[in-house]
N, C-alpha and C positions, 0 to 999 in steps of 0.2 A: 504494500500500500504506500503510495507516495505521500509526501508532506502535504501537497495540495488536496489530495483525497481526504486526508485526516482533517484538514481545515474545513472542507465542505461538510464532512460528517458532523463535526462539532456544531457548525452553523445550523444544520438540519435538526439536530437534537435540541439545540437551544430554542428553536422555534416551536418545537412540539411539546407535548406533555410528558415525554419520557424523562424519568429521573435518573436512570442508570442503564448503561449499555456495556456489555462485555463481548468482545469479538476475538476469536482465536483462529488463526490459519497457519498451520505448521509452526514455525518458530516465532511467527509474528503474533503478538497479543496486545490488545488495547482495551482499556477500561475507562469509560467516561461517566462521571457522576455529576449531577447538578443538584443544587440545594434550592428548593422553591421558597417563596416567601412564607414566613410563619407569622401569624398575627395572634397576639394575646390581648386580653382586656386592658392591661396596663399600658403597654406600648408595643408598636410593631417592631419586629426584629427583621431587618433586611439583610439577607445573606447572599452575596454574589455567587453564581454558579462556579464550580471549580472543574478543571479537567486534569486527569492524571493519565499520562501516556507512558507505557513501558514498551521499549523496543529492544530487540536482541542486538548484540554487537554486529557490526557490519560483516556480511558474509560474501562481499564482492558482487552480489546480485545487482544492487542499485545504490546510488548515493544515499547515505543515511541523512535524516533530517538533522538540524543543528542541535539536537539534544539526544542523549542516549540513556538517560536514567529517568525514573519517574519524577516529574516536575509538576507541581500544582500551578496552574495558570488561571487567574481570574478571567471570566468571560463577561462581556458587556451585558448589562441589564437595564431595564427601564423601570423607573419607579411608577407607582400608581398615579401620582400627580402628572407625570409626563404623559402617560397613556390618556388620562382624562383631558389634558389640554390638547392633545392630538385629535381626540374625538371632537372637541369643540371646534377646532380649526377645520376639520374635514367637512363639517356640515355646510359652512358657507361656500366652500370650494365646490361641493356637489351641486349646490344651487346655481353657482356661477357657470358651471360647465354643462348644465342640463341641456342647453340649446346648441352646444358645440358638437361638431362631428369629429371622429377620431380616425387617425391614420395609424394602423397597427402593423407590427412586424409579422410577416408571414413565415419567418424562420427564426431559429436560434442562431445567434452569432454575435459579432462585434459591430457596434453602430459607428458609422462615419458620416459626417454632414457634407463632406466635400470629396471629390474624386481623388485628390491627393493633398498632402499637407500644404503645398504651395498655392493651391487653387482656392477660389472663393467657395463658400458653401452652396449647395444646390438651392436651398431656400433659407430664409431667415424670418424672424417675427416681423409681420407686416406685409410680407410678400403675398401676392395672389397666386394660387395654384389652380390648375385645370386637372380634370380627371385624366389619368395617363401620364402626367408629368412626373419625372424622376425627382424625388424629394431627399433621398439619402442612399447610402450603401450599407448593406449588412454583409460582413465578411464571415463566411462559414467554411471551414476546412480549406483555407487558401483560395476560395472562390469568392469574388466580389460581386454580390447580387444587387443590382439597382432596384430600389423599391419605388414603385410608382404610386401616386395618389389615386385612390378610388373615388375621391370626392373633389368637388370644386369649392373654392372659397378663399378666405384670407387666413394665413397662419397666425394664430393667436399665441401659441406657446409651444416650445420645444421641451419635451419632458425627459429627454435622455442626454447625458453629457457625451462629449466626443470620446470615442474609443472605449465606451463602456459596454459590457455584455448586455444583451437583450434576450428576452425569452420569446417563445412563440406566442403570438396574440397580445404582446405587450404594446400599450399605447405609446407611440413615438411623438406624435404631433396632435395638437388640438386645432381645429379649423372652424372658423365662423362662416357658415354658408351664405349669410346675407350680404 
């Protein structure tokens, strides 16, 4: 298992309700534990999740991650107040975007706004787009796929940063059809 795969696994577990995972494959063994929030009547105790990773000594199969012994590492958490404020902020955003059309990614890959770093972006906020017009590129497995708008209107917001990974059906742009 690569270091990147371990990071992805930790992120996935952190987003789920799983509190402990043990995985063993040959000489490789990993154990991940999270501590969830515990509330008492007196005061809340907030404990950040911890990860413990055990890896065998390098056997020449692949480069080992930058650690080789069990090391507890705190994982990022959100407090209840942060979650409540995000919920309050999301409500007005939903109302504002209700009349906007979405341009979504048809594939998983890396998002690029321009055909090359030296060139101008295909579109920017305020530009008018037509159906069938190229709005960005999503690179997947060394193939650069031009993404065309399926809607016509004015670009109101770009929701993805340059060179960021995007998922299938992820909203890339918001378009005002009027």
